[in-house]
C-alpha positions as CSV (number, residue, x, y, z in Angstrom):
1,M,38.6,139.8,56.4
2,T,39.3,142.1,53.5
3,P,43.0,141.4,52.4
4,S,45.2,144.8,53.0
5,P,45.1,147.5,49.9
6,P,48.2,147.2,47.8
7,R,49.2,150.3,49.1
8,R,49.8,148.8,52.3
9,L,51.1,145.7,51.6
10,A,54.0,147.1,49.5
11,P,55.5,149.0,52.9
12,A,55.2,145.9,54.8
13,L,56.9,143.6,52.2
14,G,59.6,146.8,52.2
15,L,60.3,146.2,56.0
16,F,60.6,142.7,55.5
17,V,63.4,143.0,53.0
18,L,65.0,145.9,54.7
19,A,65.4,144.8,58.2
20,P,67.8,141.6,57.2
21,L,69.8,143.5,54.8
22,I,70.3,146.6,57.6
23,G,70.5,143.9,60.4
24,E,73.6,141.9,58.7
25,G,74.2,143.5,55.2
26,L,75.2,147.2,55.9
27,L,76.6,146.0,59.4
28,G,79.3,144.3,57.4
29,N,78.9,140.9,59.4
30,L,78.9,138.6,56.1
31,T,81.0,138.4,53.3
32,V,79.5,138.7,49.4
33,S,78.9,135.2,49.3
34,E,77.7,134.9,52.6
35,M,75.1,137.4,51.7
36,A,73.7,136.0,48.3
37,L,73.1,132.8,50.2
38,L,72.2,133.7,54.2
39,L,70.0,136.7,53.7
40,P,67.2,134.9,51.8
41,L,67.3,132.4,54.6
42,L,67.1,135.1,57.7
43,A,64.7,137.2,56.0
44,P,61.9,135.0,57.7
45,M,63.1,136.1,61.1
46,Y,64.4,139.4,60.6
47,G,61.4,140.7,57.8
48,A,58.8,138.9,60.1
49,G,59.9,140.1,63.3
50,A,60.2,143.1,62.6
51,L,56.8,143.3,61.0
52,L,55.2,141.8,64.1
53,V,57.2,144.3,66.3
54,R,55.5,147.2,63.8
55,E,51.9,145.9,63.4
56,A,51.7,144.9,67.4
57,A,52.9,148.1,68.2
58,R,50.3,150.4,65.9
59,R,47.3,148.3,66.4
60,A,47.5,149.1,70.0
61,G,47.9,152.7,69.1
62,R,51.9,152.6,70.8
63,G,54.5,154.2,68.9
64,P,58.2,154.0,69.0
65,A,59.2,153.5,72.6
66,T,56.7,150.5,72.9
67,M,58.5,149.2,69.6
68,L,61.9,149.7,71.2
69,V,61.0,147.4,74.4
70,L,59.5,144.8,71.7
71,G,63.2,145.2,69.6
72,V,65.1,144.5,73.0
73,A,62.5,141.2,73.3
74,Y,63.2,140.3,69.1
75,G,66.9,140.4,69.9
76,L,66.5,137.9,72.9
77,V,64.5,135.7,70.6
78,E,67.2,135.8,68.1
79,E,70.3,135.4,70.5
80,G,69.1,133.9,73.3
81,L,66.4,131.2,71.6
82,A,67.5,130.9,68.0
83,D,71.1,130.7,67.4
84,Q,71.9,131.5,71.4
85,M,74.6,133.1,70.5
86,L,74.1,134.9,74.1
87,F,75.4,131.6,76.0
88,N,78.0,130.3,73.3
89,R,81.4,131.7,74.0
90,Y,83.0,130.5,71.4
91,Y,80.4,131.0,68.8
92,A,81.5,131.2,65.3
93,G,85.1,129.9,67.0
94,H,85.4,133.5,68.4
95,D,85.7,134.3,71.6
96,L,83.2,137.0,72.1
97,M,82.9,137.4,75.9
98,G,86.3,138.0,76.5
99,D,86.9,139.7,79.7
100,T,83.3,140.4,80.5
101,F,81.9,136.9,80.9
102,I,80.0,136.2,84.0
103,P,80.3,132.3,84.5
104,A,77.3,132.4,86.6
105,L,75.1,133.0,84.1
106,G,77.1,132.1,81.0
107,M,77.0,135.0,79.3
108,G,79.4,137.7,78.4
109,G,77.9,141.4,79.6
110,W,79.8,143.6,76.7
111,L,78.2,141.2,74.2
112,T,74.6,140.5,75.9
113,V,74.4,144.6,75.7
114,A,75.6,145.3,72.3
115,V,73.5,142.6,70.3
116,L,70.4,143.3,72.0
117,T,70.8,147.1,71.3
118,L,72.0,146.4,67.9
119,H,68.6,144.3,67.2
120,A,66.4,146.6,69.0
121,V,68.0,149.9,67.6
122,W,69.1,148.9,64.1
123,S,67.9,145.5,63.3
124,I,63.8,146.8,63.7
125,N,63.3,150.1,65.1
126,V,65.8,152.1,62.2
127,A,64.2,149.8,59.8
128,I,60.9,150.6,60.6
129,A,61.5,154.4,61.0
130,L,62.8,154.2,57.6
131,V,59.8,152.7,56.1
132,E,57.1,154.6,57.8
133,A,58.7,157.4,56.6
134,L,58.1,156.2,53.0
135,V,54.8,156.2,53.4
136,P,54.0,158.9,55.7
137,R,50.0,158.7,55.3
138,H,50.3,155.2,56.3
139,A,52.9,155.6,59.2
140,Q,50.9,155.1,62.2
141,T,48.0,152.6,60.6
142,P,48.6,148.7,60.7
143,W,49.4,147.4,57.0
144,L,48.1,143.8,57.7
145,G,45.2,142.5,58.1
146,R,44.7,139.8,60.7
147,G,45.0,137.0,58.3
148,Q,48.1,138.3,56.9
149,L,49.4,138.8,60.6
150,A,48.9,135.3,61.5
151,V,50.8,134.2,58.8
152,T,53.5,137.0,59.7
153,A,54.0,135.2,62.7
154,M,53.7,131.7,61.4
155,V,56.9,132.8,59.1
156,F,58.6,134.1,61.8
157,V,58.2,131.0,64.1
158,A,59.8,129.0,61.2
159,G,62.1,131.2,60.3
160,S,63.6,131.5,63.9
161,A,63.3,127.6,64.1
162,L,65.4,127.2,60.6
163,V,68.1,129.7,62.2
164,G,68.1,127.8,65.6
165,Y,68.5,124.5,63.5
166,G,71.3,125.8,61.1
167,H,73.4,127.2,64.0
168,Y,73.0,123.5,66.1
169,L,74.3,121.9,62.9
170,E,77.5,124.1,62.8
171,E,77.9,124.9,66.5
172,R,76.7,121.9,67.9
173,F,75.7,123.9,71.1
174,V,72.8,123.8,72.9
175,A,72.4,126.3,76.0
176,T,70.7,125.0,79.6
177,P,67.2,124.8,80.4
178,W,67.8,127.2,83.0
179,Q,69.0,129.6,80.0
180,L,66.5,128.8,77.8
181,G,64.0,129.0,80.3
182,G,65.2,132.4,82.0
183,T,65.3,134.1,78.1
184,A,61.6,132.9,77.4
185,L,60.4,134.3,80.5
186,A,62.6,137.9,80.0
187,V,61.0,138.2,76.3
188,V,57.5,137.2,78.2
189,A,58.4,140.2,80.7
190,L,59.3,142.5,77.8
191,V,56.5,142.1,75.9
192,V,54.2,142.7,78.7
193,A,56.2,145.7,79.8
194,A,56.2,146.9,76.2
195,F,52.2,147.4,76.3
196,R,52.6,149.1,80.1
197,L,54.6,151.7,79.4
198,P,52.9,155.1,80.7
199,P,51.7,157.3,78.0
200,A,54.0,160.5,76.7
201,R,52.9,163.8,78.0
202,P,54.0,166.8,75.9
203,R,56.2,169.0,77.7
204,A,56.8,172.7,76.7
205,G,59.8,173.8,75.1
206,A,61.5,173.2,71.7
207,A,63.1,170.0,70.4
208,P,66.2,170.3,68.8
209,A,66.3,170.8,65.0
210,P,66.3,167.5,63.1
211,W,70.1,168.2,61.7
212,A,70.5,167.9,65.3
213,A,69.1,165.1,66.4
214,G,70.3,163.0,63.6
215,A,73.6,164.4,64.5
216,G,73.5,163.0,68.0
217,A,72.5,159.6,66.7
218,L,75.3,159.4,64.2
219,V,77.8,160.3,67.0
220,A,76.3,158.1,69.7
221,G,75.6,155.3,67.1
222,S,79.2,155.6,65.7
223,L,80.5,155.4,69.6
224,F,78.4,152.7,70.6
225,L,79.6,150.5,67.7
226,V,82.9,150.8,68.5
227,T,83.1,149.9,72.1
228,E,83.8,146.4,70.7
229,F,87.5,147.8,70.5
230,L,87.7,149.0,74.2
231,P,89.1,146.9,76.9
232,G,87.1,144.0,79.5
233,W,84.8,145.8,81.0
234,W,85.7,149.5,80.1
235,G,83.6,148.9,76.7
236,F,80.7,147.2,78.5
237,A,80.4,150.3,81.1
238,V,80.9,153.0,78.0
239,A,78.3,151.0,75.6
240,V,75.9,151.0,78.9
241,G,76.7,154.6,79.5
242,L,76.0,155.5,75.9
243,T,72.6,153.4,75.7
244,A,71.3,155.0,78.8
245,V,71.8,158.8,77.8
246,A,70.4,158.0,74.4
247,V,67.2,156.6,76.1
248,A,67.1,159.5,78.2
249,W,68.1,162.2,76.2
250,G,65.2,160.5,73.1
251,T,62.7,160.6,75.6
252,R,63.2,164.2,77.2
253,W,63.1,165.5,73.5
254,S,60.6,163.2,71.9
255,R,57.9,165.1,74.6
256,R,58.5,168.3,73.2
257,A,55.7,169.5,71.1
258,D,57.4,170.2,68.0
259,W,58.8,166.9,68.0
260,G,57.3,165.2,64.4
261,P,58.5,162.6,62.1
262,R,61.1,164.8,60.6
263,H,62.8,164.4,64.2
264,R,62.3,160.5,63.9
265,L,63.4,160.2,60.5
266,A,66.5,162.3,61.4
267,L,67.6,159.8,64.4
268,A,66.9,156.6,62.2
269,S,69.3,158.2,59.2
270,G,71.8,159.0,61.8
271,A,71.9,155.6,63.3
272,L,72.0,154.0,59.7
273,L,75.1,155.9,58.6
274,A,76.7,155.1,61.6
275,Y,75.8,151.5,60.8
276,A,76.8,152.5,57.0
277,W,80.8,153.7,57.8
278,T,81.4,150.8,60.6
279,G,80.1,148.4,57.9
280,F,83.9,149.4,56.4
281,V,85.7,148.1,59.5
282,T,84.0,145.3,60.5
283,Q,85.2,142.0,59.9
284,P,82.9,139.0,58.6
285,E,82.9,136.0,61.5
286,S,83.8,133.5,58.3
287,A,86.6,135.3,56.8
288,P,88.9,138.3,56.3
289,K,87.5,141.1,54.1
290,Q,88.2,140.9,50.5
291,A,88.0,143.3,47.6
292,A,84.5,142.3,46.9
293,D,83.3,142.7,50.2
294,Y,84.3,146.7,50.3
295,V,82.4,146.7,47.1
296,A,79.3,145.3,48.8
297,N,79.9,147.5,51.5
298,A,80.1,150.8,49.2
299,V,77.0,149.4,47.6
300,L,74.8,149.1,50.2
301,A,76.2,152.4,51.8
302,T,75.2,154.3,48.8
303,G,71.8,152.5,48.7
304,A,71.8,153.4,52.7
305,V,71.8,157.5,51.9
306,L,69.6,157.6,48.5
307,L,67.0,155.7,50.9
308,I,67.2,158.7,53.7
309,Q,67.2,161.1,50.8
310,C,63.8,159.7,49.6
311,A,62.4,159.2,52.7
312,R,63.4,163.0,53.6
313,R,61.6,163.6,50.6
314,R,58.6,162.0,51.6
315,V,58.3,163.3,54.7
316,A,58.7,166.9,53.6
317,G,56.6,166.8,51.0
318,R,53.5,165.3,53.5
319,K,54.0,168.5,55.7
320,R,53.5,171.0,52.7
321,N,50.6,169.2,51.6
322,R,49.1,169.5,55.0
323,R,50.0,173.1,55.0
324,T,48.6,173.5,51.7
325,A,45.5,171.8,53.0
326,T,45.2,174.6,56.1
């Protein structure tokens, strides 16, 4: 098959790099030294995973709703099958499940909701929305040919296996066959469901202004990210409630006739800024923050703001060009 032209390979490579930078770097989950070592190792899983989600949805003529469900499936692959954090109560020496631990499942209520939402929203869909906004002419078309897509899938499998092996060497933990099998079945069910979602039907009425959508995403994202500081099941309840409200709100307003690329970019921008500021208060798993880590947070947060501004100009320019053409 004819290779994708450079103008479509460029955003694919951009997404490959941006997904791990947001997923692990901007969040402040790694120290500076860990970022230098681990981000190149995480990119095959994060980057190829985001590309597979995006390409599968766009090739099927699907949009953000399908990508969001596929993002949850990605989160299960990473955290349930690869590093198995969903089932490892004392992952990295910390009891991340705490009072919401469910013995029958060997899982934590808050941890499960938190990590799957983080991956579905930030690692996958925020990254996709930002890169698509940078190339508005090709936002809804495939970027990879079939051969390139097959290579991407192999990179994702290899990257996930590498992450899984590395975590086994470090944690010496393996989930039970029931946990692994149930996770695999859940991944398959989510993938099937993602492509069976009913098509969105436009509704009468006006969507909120893009700035309002962005502000809502910033507030909701920030509140979600600090639920870890709430005690026990209160954190779980607030996290589930915020997720449900955000999904309901997004589903309702995205069906308005005047909802467009600026709104989607605004949502992604608000969520990205929530990650940027919480990165300063997030403590890495391995050690307390040092001065260099705060500098890295500042550099990545500045980069996030610049990326948003560039994407806004690209989307606005595309809109002006369309008006001129008509």
